[in-house]
PyMOL Python script that loads the backbone (N, CA, C, O; Angstrom):
from pymol import cmd

cmd.read_pdbstr("""\
ATOM      1  N   MET A   1      53.781 -20.165   8.772  1.00  0.00           N
ATOM      2  CA  MET A   1      52.472 -20.117   7.976  1.00  0.00           C
ATOM      3  C   MET A   1      51.579 -20.312   8.640  1.00  0.00           C
ATOM      4  O   MET A   1      50.566 -19.771   8.197  1.00  0.00           O
ATOM      5  N   GLN A   2      51.440 -20.837   9.518  1.00  0.00           N
ATOM      6  CA  GLN A   2      50.163 -21.026  10.962  1.00  0.00           C
ATOM      7  C   GLN A   2      49.944 -19.552  11.450  1.00  0.00           C
ATOM      8  O   GLN A   2      48.843 -19.119  11.790  1.00  0.00           O
ATOM      9  N   THR A   3      51.288 -18.715  11.448  1.00  0.00           N
ATOM     10  CA  THR A   3      50.515 -17.475  12.386  1.00  0.00           C
ATOM     11  C   THR A   3      50.279 -16.389  10.984  1.00  0.00           C
ATOM     12  O   THR A   3      50.270 -15.176  11.192  1.00  0.00           O
ATOM     13  N   GLN A   4      50.072 -16.996   9.404  1.00  0.00           N
ATOM     14  CA  GLN A   4      50.353 -15.613   8.539  1.00  0.00           C
ATOM     15  C   GLN A   4      48.677 -16.160   8.684  1.00  0.00           C
ATOM     16  O   GLN A   4      47.862 -15.288   8.986  1.00  0.00           O
ATOM     17  N   SER A   5      48.119 -17.713   8.455  1.00  0.00           N
ATOM     18  CA  SER A   5      46.698 -17.720   8.182  1.00  0.00           C
ATOM     19  C   SER A   5      45.954 -17.416   9.095  1.00  0.00           C
ATOM     20  O   SER A   5      44.874 -17.009   8.667  1.00  0.00           O
ATOM     21  N   SER A   6      46.070 -17.430  10.655  1.00  0.00           N
ATOM     22  CA  SER A   6      45.568 -16.729  11.582  1.00  0.00           C
ATOM     23  C   SER A   6      45.114 -15.664  11.512  1.00  0.00           C
ATOM     24  O   SER A   6      44.057 -15.359  12.065  1.00  0.00           O
ATOM     25  N   VAL A   7      45.872 -14.809  10.761  1.00  0.00           N
ATOM     26  CA  VAL A   7      45.802 -13.576  10.985  1.00  0.00           C
ATOM     27  C   VAL A   7      44.811 -13.261   9.559  1.00  0.00           C
ATOM     28  O   VAL A   7      44.061 -12.288   9.637  1.00  0.00           O
ATOM     29  N   PHE A   8      44.810 -13.816   8.686  1.00  0.00           N
ATOM     30  CA  PHE A   8      44.227 -13.582   7.533  1.00  0.00           C
ATOM     31  C   PHE A   8      42.327 -14.377   8.325  1.00  0.00           C
ATOM     32  O   PHE A   8      41.289 -13.869   7.899  1.00  0.00           O
ATOM     33  N   ASP A   9      42.256 -15.425   9.283  1.00  0.00           N
ATOM     34  CA  ASP A   9      41.353 -15.767   9.634  1.00  0.00           C
ATOM     35  C   ASP A   9      40.798 -14.016  10.560  1.00  0.00           C
ATOM     36  O   ASP A   9      39.780 -13.343  10.401  1.00  0.00           O
ATOM     37  N   ASP A  10      41.851 -13.835  11.367  1.00  0.00           N
ATOM     38  CA  ASP A  10      41.569 -12.655  12.099  1.00  0.00           C
ATOM     39  C   ASP A  10      40.234 -11.586  11.051  1.00  0.00           C
ATOM     40  O   ASP A  10      39.014 -11.498  11.191  1.00  0.00           O
ATOM     41  N   LEU A  11      41.348 -10.820   9.876  1.00  0.00           N
ATOM     42  CA  LEU A  11      41.003 -10.454   9.507  1.00  0.00           C
ATOM     43  C   LEU A  11      39.812 -10.584   8.567  1.00  0.00           C
ATOM     44  O   LEU A  11      39.151  -9.588   8.270  1.00  0.00           O
ATOM     45  N   ALA A  12      39.595 -11.503   8.208  1.00  0.00           N
ATOM     46  CA  ALA A  12      37.992 -12.029   7.771  1.00  0.00           C
ATOM     47  C   ALA A  12      37.223 -11.984   8.550  1.00  0.00           C
ATOM     48  O   ALA A  12      36.226 -11.303   8.308  1.00  0.00           O
ATOM     49  N   LYS A  13      37.318 -12.626   9.734  1.00  0.00           N
ATOM     50  CA  LYS A  13      36.213 -12.227  11.114  1.00  0.00           C
ATOM     51  C   LYS A  13      35.874 -10.858  11.408  1.00  0.00           C
ATOM     52  O   LYS A  13      34.743 -10.526  11.764  1.00  0.00           O
ATOM     53  N   LEU A  14      37.051  -9.883  11.233  1.00  0.00           N
ATOM     54  CA  LEU A  14      36.893  -8.608  11.500  1.00  0.00           C
ATOM     55  C   LEU A  14      35.952  -7.911   9.984  1.00  0.00           C
ATOM     56  O   LEU A  14      35.134  -6.998  10.093  1.00  0.00           O
ATOM     57  N   MET A  15      36.224  -8.424   8.977  1.00  0.00           N
ATOM     58  CA  MET A  15      35.555  -7.791   8.258  1.00  0.00           C
ATOM     59  C   MET A  15      34.181  -8.395   7.896  1.00  0.00           C
ATOM     60  O   MET A  15      33.354  -7.642   7.382  1.00  0.00           O
ATOM     61  N   THR A  16      33.921  -9.465   8.081  1.00  0.00           N
ATOM     62  CA  THR A  16      32.695 -10.090   8.055  1.00  0.00           C
ATOM     63  C   THR A  16      31.918  -8.823   9.302  1.00  0.00           C
ATOM     64  O   THR A  16      30.952  -8.097   9.068  1.00  0.00           O
ATOM     65  N   GLY A  17      32.517  -8.883  10.270  1.00  0.00           N
ATOM     66  CA  GLY A  17      31.964  -8.407  11.835  1.00  0.00           C
ATOM     67  C   GLY A  17      31.543  -6.650  11.306  1.00  0.00           C
ATOM     68  O   GLY A  17      30.507  -6.113  11.697  1.00  0.00           O
ATOM     69  N   ALA A  18      32.226  -6.172  10.675  1.00  0.00           N
ATOM     70  CA  ALA A  18      32.439  -4.592  10.300  1.00  0.00           C
ATOM     71  C   ALA A  18      30.891  -4.761   8.973  1.00  0.00           C
ATOM     72  O   ALA A  18      30.037  -3.890   9.141  1.00  0.00           O
ATOM     73  N   MET A  19      30.615  -5.735   7.854  1.00  0.00           N
ATOM     74  CA  MET A  19      30.144  -5.738   7.082  1.00  0.00           C
ATOM     75  C   MET A  19      28.412  -6.148   7.786  1.00  0.00           C
ATOM     76  O   MET A  19      27.509  -5.637   7.123  1.00  0.00           O
ATOM     77  N   GLY A  20      28.169  -6.587   8.426  1.00  0.00           N
ATOM     78  CA  GLY A  20      27.402  -7.084   9.569  1.00  0.00           C
ATOM     79  C   GLY A  20      26.880  -5.846  10.070  1.00  0.00           C
ATOM     80  O   GLY A  20      25.741  -5.390   9.965  1.00  0.00           O
ATOM     81  N   MET A  21      28.034  -5.311  10.707  1.00  0.00           N
ATOM     82  CA  MET A  21      27.266  -4.239  11.486  1.00  0.00           C
ATOM     83  C   MET A  21      27.228  -2.918  10.593  1.00  0.00           C
ATOM     84  O   MET A  21      26.865  -1.953  11.266  1.00  0.00           O
ATOM     85  N   ALA A  22      27.541  -2.569   9.079  1.00  0.00           N
ATOM     86  CA  ALA A  22      27.124  -1.605   8.063  1.00  0.00           C
ATOM     87  C   ALA A  22      25.572  -2.244   7.895  1.00  0.00           C
ATOM     88  O   ALA A  22      24.640  -1.558   8.315  1.00  0.00           O
ATOM     89  N   GLN A  23      25.390  -3.095   7.498  1.00  0.00           N
ATOM     90  CA  GLN A  23      24.276  -3.730   7.659  1.00  0.00           C
ATOM     91  C   GLN A  23      23.293  -3.367   8.840  1.00  0.00           C
ATOM     92  O   GLN A  23      23.458  -2.163   8.643  1.00  0.00           O
ATOM     93  N   GLY A  24      23.050  -3.372   9.132  1.00  0.00           N
ATOM     94  CA  GLY A  24      23.139  -3.655  10.285  1.00  0.00           C
ATOM     95  C   GLY A  24      22.486  -1.637  10.773  1.00  0.00           C
ATOM     96  O   GLY A  24      21.322  -1.418  11.108  1.00  0.00           O
ATOM     97  N   ALA A  25      23.431  -0.656  10.684  1.00  0.00           N
ATOM     98  CA  ALA A  25      23.325   0.815  10.650  1.00  0.00           C
ATOM     99  C   ALA A  25      22.565   1.120   9.534  1.00  0.00           C
ATOM    100  O   ALA A  25      21.815   2.095   9.578  1.00  0.00           O
ATOM    101  N   SER A  26      22.646   0.438   8.545  1.00  0.00           N
ATOM    102  CA  SER A  26      21.727   0.667   6.856  1.00  0.00           C
ATOM    103  C   SER A  26      20.672   0.300   7.392  1.00  0.00           C
ATOM    104  O   SER A  26      19.963   1.301   7.285  1.00  0.00           O
ATOM    105  N   GLU A  27      20.137  -0.401   7.857  1.00  0.00           N
ATOM    106  CA  GLU A  27      18.644  -1.295   7.884  1.00  0.00           C
ATOM    107  C   GLU A  27      18.000   0.217   9.205  1.00  0.00           C
ATOM    108  O   GLU A  27      17.051   1.000   9.185  1.00  0.00           O
ATOM    109  N   GLU A  28      19.359  -0.088  10.346  1.00  0.00           N
ATOM    110  CA  GLU A  28      18.355   1.196  11.126  1.00  0.00           C
ATOM    111  C   GLU A  28      17.909   2.411  10.417  1.00  0.00           C
ATOM    112  O   GLU A  28      16.715   2.710  10.412  1.00  0.00           O
ATOM    113  N   ALA A  29      18.946   3.248   9.718  1.00  0.00           N
ATOM    114  CA  ALA A  29      18.660   4.261   8.928  1.00  0.00           C
ATOM    115  C   ALA A  29      17.217   4.040   8.398  1.00  0.00           C
ATOM    116  O   ALA A  29      16.238   4.512   8.975  1.00  0.00           O
ATOM    117  N   LYS A  30      17.121   3.096   6.959  1.00  0.00           N
ATOM    118  CA  LYS A  30      16.088   3.169   6.279  1.00  0.00           C
ATOM    119  C   LYS A  30      14.537   3.056   7.236  1.00  0.00           C
ATOM    120  O   LYS A  30      13.386   3.411   6.981  1.00  0.00           O
ATOM    121  N   GLY A  31      15.189   2.370   8.446  1.00  0.00           N
ATOM    122  CA  GLY A  31      13.781   2.238   9.287  1.00  0.00           C
ATOM    123  C   GLY A  31      13.395   3.540  10.048  1.00  0.00           C
ATOM    124  O   GLY A  31      12.275   3.861  10.446  1.00  0.00           O
ATOM    125  N   PHE A  32      14.727   4.310  10.177  1.00  0.00           N
ATOM    126  CA  PHE A  32      14.471   6.100  10.719  1.00  0.00           C
ATOM    127  C   PHE A  32      13.448   6.562   9.778  1.00  0.00           C
ATOM    128  O   PHE A  32      12.253   6.844   9.873  1.00  0.00           O
ATOM    129  N   MET A  33      14.543   6.539   8.596  1.00  0.00           N
ATOM    130  CA  MET A  33      14.030   7.387   7.256  1.00  0.00           C
ATOM    131  C   MET A  33      12.082   7.300   6.921  1.00  0.00           C
ATOM    132  O   MET A  33      11.263   8.136   6.539  1.00  0.00           O
ATOM    133  N   ARG A  34      12.015   6.161   7.223  1.00  0.00           N
ATOM    134  CA  ARG A  34      10.746   5.555   6.984  1.00  0.00           C
ATOM    135  C   ARG A  34      10.044   5.811   7.825  1.00  0.00           C
ATOM    136  O   ARG A  34       8.928   5.573   7.363  1.00  0.00           O
ATOM    137  N   ALA A  35       9.907   6.258   9.092  1.00  0.00           N
ATOM    138  CA  ALA A  35       9.440   6.757  10.031  1.00  0.00           C
ATOM    139  C   ALA A  35       9.114   7.621   9.767  1.00  0.00           C
ATOM    140  O   ALA A  35       7.894   7.740   9.651  1.00  0.00           O
ATOM    141  N   GLN A  36      10.018   8.827   9.492  1.00  0.00           N
ATOM    142  CA  GLN A  36       9.836   9.722   9.661  1.00  0.00           C
ATOM    143  C   GLN A  36       9.011  10.507   8.323  1.00  0.00           C
ATOM    144  O   GLN A  36       8.462  11.605   8.407  1.00  0.00           O
ATOM    145  N   ALA A  37       9.078   9.677   7.134  1.00  0.00           N
ATOM    146  CA  ALA A  37       8.304   9.989   5.933  1.00  0.00           C
ATOM    147  C   ALA A  37       7.017   9.544   6.303  1.00  0.00           C
ATOM    148  O   ALA A  37       6.103   9.986   5.607  1.00  0.00           O
ATOM    149  N   ASP A  38       6.621   8.547   7.505  1.00  0.00           N
ATOM    150  CA  ASP A  38       5.346   8.041   7.629  1.00  0.00           C
ATOM    151  C   ASP A  38       4.774   9.446   8.389  1.00  0.00           C
ATOM    152  O   ASP A  38       3.682   9.999   8.254  1.00  0.00           O
ATOM    153  N   ARG A  39       5.942   9.814   9.247  1.00  0.00           N
ATOM    154  CA  ARG A  39       5.159  10.736  10.479  1.00  0.00           C
ATOM    155  C   ARG A  39       4.865  12.153   9.316  1.00  0.00           C
ATOM    156  O   ARG A  39       3.964  12.940   9.606  1.00  0.00           O
ATOM    157  N   PHE A  40       5.659  12.362   8.082  1.00  0.00           N
ATOM    158  CA  PHE A  40       5.538  13.727   7.703  1.00  0.00           C
ATOM    159  C   PHE A  40       4.298  13.565   7.012  1.00  0.00           C
ATOM    160  O   PHE A  40       3.583  14.566   6.973  1.00  0.00           O
ATOM    161  N   VAL A  41       3.819  12.354   6.368  1.00  0.00           N
ATOM    162  CA  VAL A  41       2.800  12.006   5.594  1.00  0.00           C
ATOM    163  C   VAL A  41       1.571  12.053   6.581  1.00  0.00           C
ATOM    164  O   VAL A  41       0.494  12.569   6.279  1.00  0.00           O
ATOM    165  N   ALA A  42       1.773  11.620   7.467  1.00  0.00           N
ATOM    166  CA  ALA A  42       0.736  11.735   8.319  1.00  0.00           C
ATOM    167  C   ALA A  42       0.642  13.087   9.173  1.00  0.00           C
ATOM    168  O   ALA A  42      -0.291  13.050   9.976  1.00  0.00           O
ATOM    169  N   GLU A  43       1.310  14.151   9.188  1.00  0.00           N
ATOM    170  CA  GLU A  43       1.468  15.393   9.477  1.00  0.00           C
ATOM    171  C   GLU A  43       0.507  16.243   8.599  1.00  0.00           C
ATOM    172  O   GLU A  43      -0.241  17.005   9.210  1.00  0.00           O
ATOM    173  N   MET A  44       0.410  16.199   6.869  1.00  0.00           N
ATOM    174  CA  MET A  44       0.069  16.752   6.019  1.00  0.00           C
ATOM    175  C   MET A  44      -1.421  16.163   5.666  1.00  0.00           C
ATOM    176  O   MET A  44      -2.078  16.450   4.666  1.00  0.00           O
ATOM    177  N   ASP A  45      -1.726  15.443   6.518  1.00  0.00           N
ATOM    178  CA  ASP A  45      -3.248  14.764   6.363  1.00  0.00           C
ATOM    179  C   ASP A  45      -3.854  14.625   4.960  1.00  0.00           C
ATOM    180  O   ASP A  45      -4.955  15.079   4.649  1.00  0.00           O
ATOM    181  N   LEU A  46      -2.855  13.812   3.971  1.00  0.00           N
ATOM    182  CA  LEU A  46      -3.230  13.445   3.016  1.00  0.00           C
ATOM    183  C   LEU A  46      -4.266  12.399   3.335  1.00  0.00           C
ATOM    184  O   LEU A  46      -4.679  12.076   4.448  1.00  0.00           O
ATOM    185  N   VAL A  47      -4.690  11.817   1.876  1.00  0.00           N
ATOM    186  CA  VAL A  47      -5.917  11.341   1.599  1.00  0.00           C
ATOM    187  C   VAL A  47      -5.442   9.676   0.867  1.00  0.00           C
ATOM    188  O   VAL A  47      -4.848   9.755  -0.208  1.00  0.00           O
ATOM    189  N   SER A  48      -5.643   8.544   1.313  1.00  0.00           N
ATOM    190  CA  SER A  48      -5.325   7.541   1.098  1.00  0.00           C
ATOM    191  C   SER A  48      -6.200   7.349  -0.730  1.00  0.00           C
ATOM    192  O   SER A  48      -7.188   7.872  -1.246  1.00  0.00           O
ATOM    193  N   ARG A  49      -5.057   6.213  -1.242  1.00  0.00           N
ATOM    194  CA  ARG A  49      -6.095   6.104  -2.797  1.00  0.00           C
ATOM    195  C   ARG A  49      -7.245   5.720  -2.606  1.00  0.00           C
ATOM    196  O   ARG A  49      -8.146   6.217  -3.282  1.00  0.00           O
ATOM    197  N   ASP A  50      -7.460   4.969  -1.866  1.00  0.00           N
ATOM    198  CA  ASP A  50      -8.762   4.458  -1.769  1.00  0.00           C
ATOM    199  C   ASP A  50     -10.470   5.200  -1.515  1.00  0.00           C
ATOM    200  O   ASP A  50     -11.652   5.045  -1.821  1.00  0.00           O
ATOM    201  N   GLU A  51      -9.672   5.946  -0.844  1.00  0.00           N
ATOM    202  CA  GLU A  51     -10.560   7.707  -0.467  1.00  0.00           C
ATOM    203  C   GLU A  51     -10.578   7.877  -1.710  1.00  0.00           C
ATOM    204  O   GLU A  51     -11.276   7.380  -2.593  1.00  0.00           O
ATOM    205  N   PHE A  52      -9.459   8.890  -1.726  1.00  0.00           N
ATOM    206  CA  PHE A  52      -9.884   9.743  -3.442  1.00  0.00           C
ATOM    207  C   PHE A  52     -10.443   8.912  -4.271  1.00  0.00           C
ATOM    208  O   PHE A  52     -11.346   9.530  -4.834  1.00  0.00           O
ATOM    209  N   GLU A  53     -10.387   7.783  -4.666  1.00  0.00           N
ATOM    210  CA  GLU A  53     -11.085   7.274  -6.213  1.00  0.00           C
ATOM    211  C   GLU A  53     -12.455   6.954  -5.609  1.00  0.00           C
ATOM    212  O   GLU A  53     -13.215   6.464  -6.444  1.00  0.00           O
ATOM    213  N   ALA A  54     -12.980   7.097  -4.380  1.00  0.00           N
ATOM    214  CA  ALA A  54     -14.314   7.066  -3.860  1.00  0.00           C
ATOM    215  C   ALA A  54     -14.677   8.848  -4.377  1.00  0.00           C
ATOM    216  O   ALA A  54     -15.393   9.387  -5.221  1.00  0.00           O
ATOM    217  N   VAL A  55     -14.075   9.126  -3.710  1.00  0.00           N
ATOM    218  CA  VAL A  55     -14.502  10.866  -4.192  1.00  0.00           C
ATOM    219  C   VAL A  55     -14.716  11.184  -5.793  1.00  0.00           C
ATOM    220  O   VAL A  55     -15.582  11.918  -6.269  1.00  0.00           O
ATOM    221  N   LYS A  56     -14.012  10.669  -6.287  1.00  0.00           N
ATOM    222  CA  LYS A  56     -13.540  10.972  -7.563  1.00  0.00           C
ATOM    223  C   LYS A  56     -14.922   9.907  -8.287  1.00  0.00           C
ATOM    224  O   LYS A  56     -15.682  10.605  -8.959  1.00  0.00           O
ATOM    225  N   GLU A  57     -15.184   8.943  -8.261  1.00  0.00           N
ATOM    226  CA  GLU A  57     -16.713   8.290  -8.802  1.00  0.00           C
ATOM    227  C   GLU A  57     -17.471   9.082  -8.089  1.00  0.00           C
ATOM    228  O   GLU A  57     -18.495   8.607  -8.579  1.00  0.00           O
ATOM    229  N   VAL A  58     -17.983  10.083  -7.169  1.00  0.00           N
ATOM    230  CA  VAL A  58     -19.011  10.728  -6.829  1.00  0.00           C
ATOM    231  C   VAL A  58     -18.527  11.390  -7.523  1.00  0.00           C
ATOM    232  O   VAL A  58     -18.948  11.008  -8.615  1.00  0.00           O
ATOM    233  N   ALA A  59     -17.602  12.528  -7.753  1.00  0.00           N
ATOM    234  CA  ALA A  59     -17.407  13.426  -8.752  1.00  0.00           C
ATOM    235  C   ALA A  59     -17.973  13.416 -10.321  1.00  0.00           C
ATOM    236  O   ALA A  59     -18.310  14.426 -10.940  1.00  0.00           O
ATOM    237  N   ALA A  60     -18.009  11.700 -10.953  1.00  0.00           N
ATOM    238  CA  ALA A  60     -17.645  11.902 -11.364  1.00  0.00           C
ATOM    239  C   ALA A  60     -19.606  11.653 -12.162  1.00  0.00           C
ATOM    240  O   ALA A  60     -20.151  12.173 -13.136  1.00  0.00           O
ATOM    241  N   ALA A  61     -20.090  10.625 -11.125  1.00  0.00           N
ATOM    242  CA  ALA A  61     -21.901  10.325 -11.365  1.00  0.00           C
ATOM    243  C   ALA A  61     -21.966  12.133 -11.015  1.00  0.00           C
ATOM    244  O   ALA A  61     -22.391  12.682 -12.032  1.00  0.00           O
ATOM    245  N   ALA A  62     -21.662  13.213  -9.852  1.00  0.00           N
ATOM    246  CA  ALA A  62     -22.794  14.133 -10.103  1.00  0.00           C
ATOM    247  C   ALA A  62     -22.197  14.726 -11.665  1.00  0.00           C
ATOM    248  O   ALA A  62     -23.150  15.024 -12.384  1.00  0.00           O
ATOM    249  N   ARG A  63     -21.282  14.881 -12.115  1.00  0.00           N
ATOM    250  CA  ARG A  63     -21.265  15.237 -13.434  1.00  0.00           C
ATOM    251  C   ARG A  63     -22.549  14.866 -13.985  1.00  0.00           C
ATOM    252  O   ARG A  63     -23.515  15.613 -14.141  1.00  0.00           O
ATOM    253  N   ILE A  64     -22.439  13.333 -14.333  1.00  0.00           N
ATOM    254  CA  ILE A  64     -23.435  13.131 -15.038  1.00  0.00           C
ATOM    255  C   ILE A  64     -24.587  13.950 -15.169  1.00  0.00           C
ATOM    256  O   ILE A  64     -25.219  14.498 -16.072  1.00  0.00           O
ATOM    257  N   GLU A  65     -24.634  13.805 -13.664  1.00  0.00           N
ATOM    258  CA  GLU A  65     -26.467  14.340 -13.237  1.00  0.00           C
ATOM    259  C   GLU A  65     -26.448  15.805 -13.692  1.00  0.00           C
ATOM    260  O   GLU A  65     -27.359  16.137 -14.451  1.00  0.00           O
ATOM    261  N   ALA A  66     -25.422  16.856 -13.292  1.00  0.00           N
ATOM    262  CA  ALA A  66     -25.679  18.219 -13.843  1.00  0.00           C
ATOM    263  C   ALA A  66     -25.518  17.913 -15.325  1.00  0.00           C
ATOM    264  O   ALA A  66     -26.489  18.378 -15.921  1.00  0.00           O
ATOM    265  N   ASP A  67     -25.109  17.622 -15.721  1.00  0.00           N
ATOM    266  CA  ASP A  67     -25.126  17.451 -17.393  1.00  0.00           C
ATOM    267  C   ASP A  67     -26.424  16.942 -18.259  1.00  0.00           C
ATOM    268  O   ASP A  67     -26.723  17.459 -19.336  1.00  0.00           O
ATOM    269  N   ALA A  68     -27.202  15.802 -17.621  1.00  0.00           N
ATOM    270  CA  ALA A  68     -28.735  15.580 -17.976  1.00  0.00           C
ATOM    271  C   ALA A  68     -29.403  16.217 -17.312  1.00  0.00           C
ATOM    272  O   ALA A  68     -30.450  16.360 -17.944  1.00  0.00           O
ATOM    273  N   LEU A  69     -29.534  17.194 -15.517  1.00  0.00           N
ATOM    274  CA  LEU A  69     -30.328  18.773 -15.725  1.00  0.00           C
ATOM    275  C   LEU A  69     -29.921  19.982 -16.075  1.00  0.00           C
ATOM    276  O   LEU A  69     -30.513  20.998 -15.712  1.00  0.00           O
ATOM    277  N   ARG A  70     -28.662  19.986 -16.960  1.00  0.00           N
ATOM    278  CA  ARG A  70     -28.459  20.683 -17.849  1.00  0.00           C
ATOM    279  C   ARG A  70     -29.457  20.767 -19.158  1.00  0.00           C
ATOM    280  O   ARG A  70     -30.195  21.618 -19.654  1.00  0.00           O
ATOM    281  N   VAL A  71     -29.121  19.596 -19.403  1.00  0.00           N
ATOM    282  CA  VAL A  71     -30.016  19.282 -20.582  1.00  0.00           C
ATOM    283  C   VAL A  71     -31.611  19.347 -20.944  1.00  0.00           C
ATOM    284  O   VAL A  71     -32.128  19.436 -22.057  1.00  0.00           O
ATOM    285  N   ARG A  72     -32.302  19.264 -19.504  1.00  0.00           N
ATOM    286  CA  ARG A  72     -33.635  18.862 -18.854  1.00  0.00           C
ATOM    287  C   ARG A  72     -33.924  20.387 -18.750  1.00  0.00           C
ATOM    288  O   ARG A  72     -34.911  20.672 -19.427  1.00  0.00           O
ATOM    289  N   VAL A  73     -33.421  21.365 -18.170  1.00  0.00           N
ATOM    290  CA  VAL A  73     -33.526  23.005 -18.006  1.00  0.00           C
ATOM    291  C   VAL A  73     -33.360  23.600 -19.317  1.00  0.00           C
ATOM    292  O   VAL A  73     -34.175  24.481 -19.589  1.00  0.00           O
ATOM    293  N   GLU A  74     -32.378  23.280 -20.302  1.00  0.00           N
ATOM    294  CA  GLU A  74     -32.510  24.138 -21.415  1.00  0.00           C
ATOM    295  C   GLU A  74     -34.170  23.177 -22.638  1.00  0.00           C
ATOM    296  O   GLU A  74     -34.745  23.914 -23.439  1.00  0.00           O
ATOM    297  N   ALA A  75     -34.402  22.406 -22.585  1.00  0.00           N
ATOM    298  CA  ALA A  75     -35.560  21.973 -23.095  1.00  0.00           C
ATOM    299  C   ALA A  75     -36.704  22.596 -22.532  1.00  0.00           C
ATOM    300  O   ALA A  75     -37.720  22.902 -23.155  1.00  0.00           O
ATOM    301  N   LEU A  76     -36.460  22.795 -21.155  1.00  0.00           N
ATOM    302  CA  LEU A  76     -37.642  23.592 -20.138  1.00  0.00           C
ATOM    303  C   LEU A  76     -38.030  24.475 -20.532  1.00  0.00           C
ATOM    304  O   LEU A  76     -39.221  24.763 -20.645  1.00  0.00           O
ATOM    305  N   GLU A  77     -36.672  25.406 -20.973  1.00  0.00           N
ATOM    306  CA  GLU A  77     -36.558  26.831 -21.196  1.00  0.00           C
ATOM    307  C   GLU A  77     -37.422  27.252 -22.462  1.00  0.00           C
ATOM    308  O   GLU A  77     -38.336  28.077 -22.481  1.00  0.00           O
ATOM    309  N   ALA A  78     -36.981  26.586 -23.391  1.00  0.00           N
ATOM    310  CA  ALA A  78     -37.402  26.255 -24.649  1.00  0.00           C
ATOM    311  C   ALA A  78     -38.704  26.032 -25.145  1.00  0.00           C
ATOM    312  O   ALA A  78     -39.352  26.413 -26.121  1.00  0.00           O
ATOM    313  N   ALA A  79     -38.872  25.356 -24.249  1.00  0.00           N
ATOM    314  CA  ALA A  79     -40.675  25.449 -24.155  1.00  0.00           C
ATOM    315  C   ALA A  79     -41.330  26.389 -23.428  1.00  0.00           C
ATOM    316  O   ALA A  79     -42.445  26.787 -23.765  1.00  0.00           O
ATOM    317  N   LEU A  80     -40.729  26.807 -22.416  1.00  0.00           N
ATOM    318  CA  LEU A  80     -41.309  28.127 -21.953  1.00  0.00           C
ATOM    319  C   LEU A  80     -41.020  29.504 -22.901  1.00  0.00           C
ATOM    320  O   LEU A  80     -41.737  30.502 -22.821  1.00  0.00           O
ATOM    321  N   ALA A  81     -39.950  29.405 -23.737  1.00  0.00           N
ATOM    322  CA  ALA A  81     -40.324  30.287 -25.113  1.00  0.00           C
ATOM    323  C   ALA A  81     -40.727  30.206 -25.453  1.00  0.00           C
ATOM    324  O   ALA A  81     -41.232  31.313 -25.640  1.00  0.00           O
ATOM    325  N   ALA A  82     -41.393  29.255 -26.178  1.00  0.00           N
ATOM    326  CA  ALA A  82     -41.782  28.582 -27.780  1.00  0.00           C
ATOM    327  C   ALA A  82     -43.682  29.112 -27.086  1.00  0.00           C
ATOM    328  O   ALA A  82     -44.685  29.231 -27.789  1.00  0.00           O
ATOM    329  N   ARG A  83     -43.592  29.304 -25.676  1.00  0.00           N
ATOM    330  CA  ARG A  83     -45.539  29.440 -25.141  1.00  0.00           C
ATOM    331  C   ARG A  83     -45.672  30.987 -25.487  1.00  0.00           C
ATOM    332  O   ARG A  83     -46.536  31.588 -26.124  1.00  0.00           O
ATOM    333  N   GLY A  84     -44.847  31.298 -25.030  1.00  0.00           N
ATOM    334  CA  GLY A  84     -44.523  32.613 -24.391  1.00  0.00           C
ATOM    335  C   GLY A  84     -44.499  34.194 -26.046  1.00  0.00           C
ATOM    336  O   GLY A  84     -44.254  35.369 -25.773  1.00  0.00           O
TER     337      GLY A  84
END
""", "prot")
cmd.dss("prot")
cmd.show_as("cartoon", "prot")
cmd.util.cbc("prot")
cmd.orient("prot")
């Protein structure tokens, strides 16, 4: 009976080692994939979320200013047309 228990203990140790090795390989694969994805994104020259939001705010302000200037130009054109 002692021999059978020893076999099960050895089998349990082997399985534990295999699971640890599988987890290590999994983490290594995830790290490799993450590094490849980071390299791919860096090569694409993408902008960060902060940079995008900053440009978006500048564009919105420019649109508001352009709309205000359009109204002023239309008013000036109407004033010139009324004079002439």
